[in-house]
C-alpha positions as CSV (number, residue, x, y, z in Angstrom):
1,X,99.7,62.4,188.2
2,X,101.3,63.3,184.9
3,X,100.1,65.8,182.3
4,X,100.2,64.6,178.7
5,X,99.5,66.4,175.4
6,X,98.7,64.5,172.2
7,X,99.3,66.5,169.0
8,X,97.7,64.9,165.9
9,X,95.7,66.5,163.0
10,X,93.7,63.3,162.2
11,X,90.8,63.1,164.7
12,X,90.5,59.3,164.7
13,X,94.2,58.7,165.2
14,X,94.2,61.4,167.9
15,X,91.4,59.7,169.8
16,X,93.1,56.3,169.5
17,X,96.4,57.7,170.9
18,X,94.6,59.3,173.8
19,X,92.9,56.0,174.6
20,X,96.1,53.9,174.4
21,X,98.0,56.4,176.5
22,X,95.2,56.4,179.1
23,X,95.4,52.6,179.4
24,X,99.2,52.7,179.7
25,X,99.1,55.3,182.4
26,X,96.4,53.3,184.3
27,X,94.4,56.5,184.9
28,X,97.3,58.3,186.5
29,X,97.5,61.0,183.8
30,X,95.6,64.1,182.6
31,X,95.5,63.9,178.8
32,X,94.6,66.7,176.5
33,X,95.0,67.1,172.8
34,X,95.7,69.6,170.0
35,X,95.2,69.4,166.2
36,X,98.4,71.0,165.1
37,X,101.7,72.4,166.3
38,X,100.4,76.0,166.6
39,X,97.5,75.0,168.8
40,X,99.8,72.7,170.8
41,X,102.3,75.4,171.6
42,X,99.5,77.5,173.1
43,X,98.3,74.5,175.2
44,X,101.8,73.7,176.3
45,X,102.3,77.3,177.7
46,X,99.0,76.9,179.6
47,X,99.1,73.2,180.6
48,X,102.9,72.7,181.1
49,X,102.7,69.0,180.3
50,X,105.2,66.5,181.4
51,X,105.1,64.6,178.0
52,X,104.1,65.5,174.5
53,X,103.2,62.9,171.8
54,X,103.3,64.6,168.4
55,X,102.8,63.7,164.8
56,X,105.4,65.0,162.2
57,X,103.3,66.1,159.3
58,X,100.6,68.6,160.4
59,X,99.2,71.8,159.0
60,X,100.1,75.4,160.3
61,X,103.0,74.1,162.3
62,X,104.6,70.7,161.9
63,X,106.1,68.4,164.5
64,X,109.7,69.4,163.8
65,X,109.0,73.1,164.3
66,X,107.0,72.3,167.4
67,X,109.9,70.4,168.9
68,X,112.2,73.3,168.1
69,X,109.9,75.8,169.8
70,X,109.5,73.6,172.9
71,X,113.3,73.4,173.2
72,X,113.5,77.2,172.9
73,X,111.1,77.6,175.8
74,X,113.5,75.5,178.0
75,X,110.5,73.6,179.4
76,X,111.3,70.2,181.0
77,X,109.1,68.2,178.6
78,X,109.8,64.8,177.2
79,X,108.7,64.5,173.5
80,X,107.6,61.4,171.7
81,X,107.4,61.6,167.9
82,X,104.7,59.4,166.2
83,X,105.4,59.1,162.5
84,X,104.8,56.9,159.5
85,X,107.7,54.9,158.0
86,X,108.2,57.4,155.2
87,X,108.6,60.2,157.7
88,X,111.2,58.4,159.9
89,X,114.3,60.2,158.5
90,X,112.4,63.5,158.8
91,X,111.5,62.7,162.4
92,X,115.1,61.9,163.3
93,X,115.9,65.6,162.8
94,X,114.1,66.2,166.1
95,X,116.9,64.6,168.0
96,X,118.6,67.9,168.7
97,X,115.3,69.2,170.1
98,X,115.1,66.7,172.9
99,X,113.0,63.9,171.4
100,X,113.0,60.9,173.8
101,X,111.1,58.2,171.8
102,X,110.0,57.3,168.3
103,X,106.9,55.3,167.6
104,X,106.1,54.2,164.0
105,X,102.5,54.1,162.8
106,X,100.4,52.2,163.0
107,X,100.8,52.4,166.8
108,X,100.2,49.4,169.0
109,X,99.1,49.1,172.6
110,X,102.4,47.5,173.5
111,X,104.5,50.2,171.7
112,X,102.6,53.0,173.5
113,X,102.8,51.2,176.9
114,X,106.6,50.7,176.6
115,X,107.1,54.4,175.6
116,X,104.9,55.6,178.4
117,X,106.8,53.5,181.0
118,X,110.2,54.8,179.8
119,X,108.9,58.3,180.1
120,X,107.6,57.8,183.6
121,X,110.7,56.0,184.8
122,X,112.8,58.9,183.5
123,X,110.6,61.5,185.1
124,X,110.7,59.7,188.4
125,X,114.5,59.5,188.3
126,X,114.8,63.2,187.6
127,X,112.5,64.1,190.3
128,X,114.4,62.0,192.8
129,X,117.7,63.5,191.6
130,X,116.4,67.1,191.8
131,X,115.0,66.7,195.3
132,X,116.5,69.0,197.9
133,X,116.1,67.7,201.5
134,X,114.6,69.7,204.3
135,X,118.1,70.0,205.9
136,X,119.6,71.3,202.6
137,X,116.8,73.9,202.2
138,X,117.3,75.0,205.8
139,X,121.0,75.5,205.2
140,X,120.5,77.5,202.1
141,X,117.9,79.7,203.9
142,X,120.1,80.3,206.9
143,X,123.1,81.3,204.8
144,X,121.1,83.7,202.8
145,X,119.2,85.1,205.8
146,X,122.5,85.8,207.6
147,X,123.9,87.6,204.6
148,X,120.8,89.7,204.2
149,X,120.6,90.6,207.9
150,X,124.2,91.8,207.9
151,X,123.7,93.5,204.5
152,X,126.6,91.4,203.2
153,X,126.1,91.6,199.4
154,X,129.3,89.6,198.6
155,X,128.3,86.7,200.9
156,X,124.8,86.8,199.5
157,X,126.0,86.6,195.9
158,X,128.5,83.8,196.8
159,X,125.7,81.7,198.3
160,X,123.4,82.5,195.4
161,X,126.1,81.3,192.9
162,X,126.4,78.0,194.8
163,X,122.7,77.5,194.9
164,X,122.4,78.3,191.2
165,X,125.1,75.8,190.3
166,X,123.4,73.2,192.4
167,X,120.1,73.6,190.7
168,X,121.7,73.6,187.2
169,X,123.6,70.5,188.0
170,X,120.4,68.7,189.1
171,X,118.4,69.9,186.1
172,X,115.7,71.8,187.8
173,X,113.0,72.9,185.4
174,X,111.1,76.2,185.8
175,X,108.2,74.8,187.8
176,X,110.4,72.9,190.3
177,X,112.7,75.9,190.6
178,X,109.8,78.2,191.2
179,X,108.5,76.1,194.0
180,X,111.9,75.7,195.6
181,X,112.8,79.4,195.5
182,X,109.4,80.5,196.8
183,X,109.8,78.1,199.7
184,X,113.3,79.5,200.4
185,X,111.9,83.1,200.4
186,X,109.3,82.0,203.0
187,X,112.0,80.3,205.1
188,X,114.2,83.4,205.0
189,X,111.4,85.7,206.0
190,X,110.5,83.4,209.0
191,X,114.1,83.4,210.1
192,X,114.2,87.2,209.9
193,X,111.0,87.5,211.9
194,X,112.4,85.0,214.5
195,X,115.0,87.6,215.4
196,X,112.1,89.7,216.8
197,X,113.6,92.9,215.6
198,X,111.5,93.8,212.5
199,X,108.4,92.3,211.1
200,X,108.3,91.1,207.5
201,X,105.1,89.8,205.8
202,X,105.3,86.0,205.5
203,X,102.9,85.7,202.6
204,X,105.3,87.2,200.1
205,X,105.3,87.4,196.3
206,X,104.8,84.3,194.2
207,X,106.5,83.7,190.8
208,X,104.5,82.8,187.7
209,X,106.6,80.3,185.7
210,X,104.5,80.6,182.6
211,X,106.8,81.3,179.6
212,X,109.7,81.7,182.0
213,X,113.0,79.9,181.7
214,X,114.9,78.7,184.9
215,X,117.2,81.6,184.4
216,X,114.3,84.1,184.5
217,X,112.9,82.4,187.6
218,X,116.3,82.8,189.3
219,X,116.3,86.5,188.4
220,X,113.0,86.8,190.1
221,X,114.5,85.2,193.2
222,X,117.4,87.6,193.2
223,X,115.0,90.5,192.9
224,X,113.1,89.2,196.0
225,X,116.3,89.0,198.0
226,X,117.3,92.6,197.0
227,X,113.9,93.8,198.0
228,X,114.3,92.2,201.5
229,X,117.7,93.9,201.8
230,X,116.2,97.2,200.8
231,X,113.5,96.8,203.5
232,X,116.2,96.1,206.1
233,X,118.1,99.2,205.0
234,X,115.0,101.3,205.2
235,X,114.0,99.9,208.6
236,X,117.5,100.7,209.9
237,X,116.9,104.3,208.6
238,X,119.6,104.0,206.0
239,X,122.3,102.6,208.3
240,X,124.0,100.0,206.0
241,X,127.2,99.8,208.1
242,X,127.9,97.1,210.6
243,X,125.6,98.2,213.5
244,X,128.2,97.3,216.2
245,X,131.0,99.3,214.5
246,X,128.7,102.2,214.0
247,X,127.8,102.1,217.7
248,X,131.4,102.1,218.7
249,X,132.1,105.2,216.6
250,X,129.0,106.9,218.0
251,X,130.1,106.1,221.6
252,X,133.6,107.5,220.8
253,X,132.1,110.8,219.6
254,X,129.8,111.1,222.6
255,X,131.9,110.0,225.6
256,X,130.9,113.1,227.5
257,X,127.2,112.2,227.2
258,X,125.2,109.7,229.2
259,X,124.1,107.4,226.4
260,X,121.7,104.6,227.1
261,X,121.5,101.3,225.3
262,X,117.9,102.1,224.4
263,X,118.8,105.4,222.9
264,X,121.5,104.0,220.7
265,X,119.3,101.0,219.6
266,X,116.6,103.5,218.6
267,X,119.1,105.5,216.6
268,X,119.9,102.3,214.6
269,X,116.3,101.3,214.3
270,X,116.9,98.1,216.3
271,X,115.1,96.3,219.1
272,X,117.0,97.1,222.3
273,X,117.0,93.5,223.4
274,X,118.4,92.3,220.1
275,X,121.0,95.0,220.0
276,X,122.2,94.1,223.5
277,X,122.6,90.5,222.5
278,X,124.3,91.4,219.2
279,X,126.8,93.8,220.9
280,X,127.8,91.2,223.5
281,X,128.2,88.6,220.9
282,X,130.4,90.7,218.7
283,X,132.6,92.4,221.4
284,X,132.5,89.9,224.4
285,X,131.4,92.9,226.4
286,X,128.1,94.5,227.4
287,X,127.3,97.9,226.0
288,X,127.9,99.5,229.5
289,X,131.2,97.7,230.0
290,X,132.5,98.8,226.6
291,X,131.4,102.4,227.2
292,X,133.1,102.5,230.6
293,X,136.3,101.0,229.1
294,X,136.4,103.7,226.4
295,X,135.7,106.5,228.9
296,X,138.6,105.3,231.1
297,X,141.0,105.0,228.1
298,X,140.0,108.6,227.2
299,X,140.5,109.7,230.7
300,X,144.0,108.2,230.8
301,X,145.0,110.1,227.7
302,X,143.7,113.4,229.2
303,X,145.4,112.7,232.5
304,X,148.7,112.6,230.6
305,X,148.2,116.3,229.7
306,X,149.3,118.4,232.7
307,X,147.1,121.4,231.9
308,X,143.8,119.4,232.3
309,X,142.2,119.5,235.7
310,X,141.0,116.2,237.0
311,X,137.5,117.6,237.6
312,X,137.4,118.8,234.0
313,X,138.5,115.4,232.8
314,X,135.7,113.9,234.8
315,X,133.1,115.9,232.9
316,X,134.9,115.4,229.6
317,X,134.3,111.7,229.8
318,X,130.7,111.9,231.0
319,X,130.9,111.9,234.8
320,X,129.2,114.9,236.5
321,X,129.7,113.1,239.8
322,X,133.5,113.5,240.4
323,X,133.7,111.0,243.3
324,X,132.0,108.4,241.2
325,X,134.5,109.0,238.4
326,X,137.3,108.5,240.8
327,X,135.8,105.3,242.1
328,X,135.2,103.9,238.6
329,X,138.7,104.9,237.4
330,X,140.3,103.1,240.4
331,X,138.2,100.0,239.8
332,X,139.3,99.8,236.2
333,X,143.0,100.8,236.6
334,X,143.8,100.0,240.2
335,X,144.8,103.7,240.8
336,X,142.9,106.9,241.5
337,X,143.3,109.6,238.9
338,X,145.7,111.5,241.1
339,X,147.8,108.3,241.7
340,X,147.8,107.7,237.9
341,X,149.2,111.2,237.3
342,X,151.9,110.7,240.0
343,X,152.9,107.4,238.3
344,X,153.4,109.5,235.1
345,X,155.5,112.0,237.0
346,X,152.9,114.8,236.8
347,X,152.3,116.7,240.0
């Protein structure tokens, strides 16, 4: 179904055009009309037609000015100028404003039918060219979701730039772009919720494309992504660093304490199960394995200092049970703490 606006100040001619266009579209169009360019501009902003048929000479705002104003709005609208022979040179000035067809008065059924078919063929070709497949949409959403989750602004901006170039190349108009970007936001939110860490509302904001250019629609999309990033930062209690690197630093500062995975995950504002998987994925070690390794490396450094007692070292690296410390140290290094010191030549 196509939306068509007929702009003509003569009522009889206007009604005749509507009838001929209706016949040419075979009922597959919604046709509305306006008596002059000023009225038409108001209807265009509300109706967002696919095609506009306009006369040249009209009161209040003529056809040339109407074409110019439509071009300024950056709406994806095909324009057909209907003019008398004496106005033909005048009508040709509309070329720079995106006029697709000229029809000389008196109009004929054949002339209207040919013009309408050309318009429909062109619109269908553009729609096909600007179609983004399910797989492509999923790929864009996954890339943006990953960048948002890791608060990687540079990666997010890089992906946004590629997406924007793609949409410009395929001539997306504001309505198409608005629909696409709203779908991407919904996909991104679903992917975030699938992580089962935080909950984001899946019925997010919608964009009104009335009087908005594609550039303004993209600005809305960028604002939505920034808002999601802000929510993630808030949910993580302001921790914008890499969570794994932050945990490593926290472990290092608290080797003498008996830290639990749940305690550290809560500190970051993360689900313990998710944090456990993330830590293993990023380090190839479990949280416990990494903590033991760092404790033993710290213990080896302290054992190299003769004035430290082994029992004190045990407490220093978080083991109140000295025999258990000795057992763990030997399991990791192959030597007891005393044997390790002997190897270093320390009695």
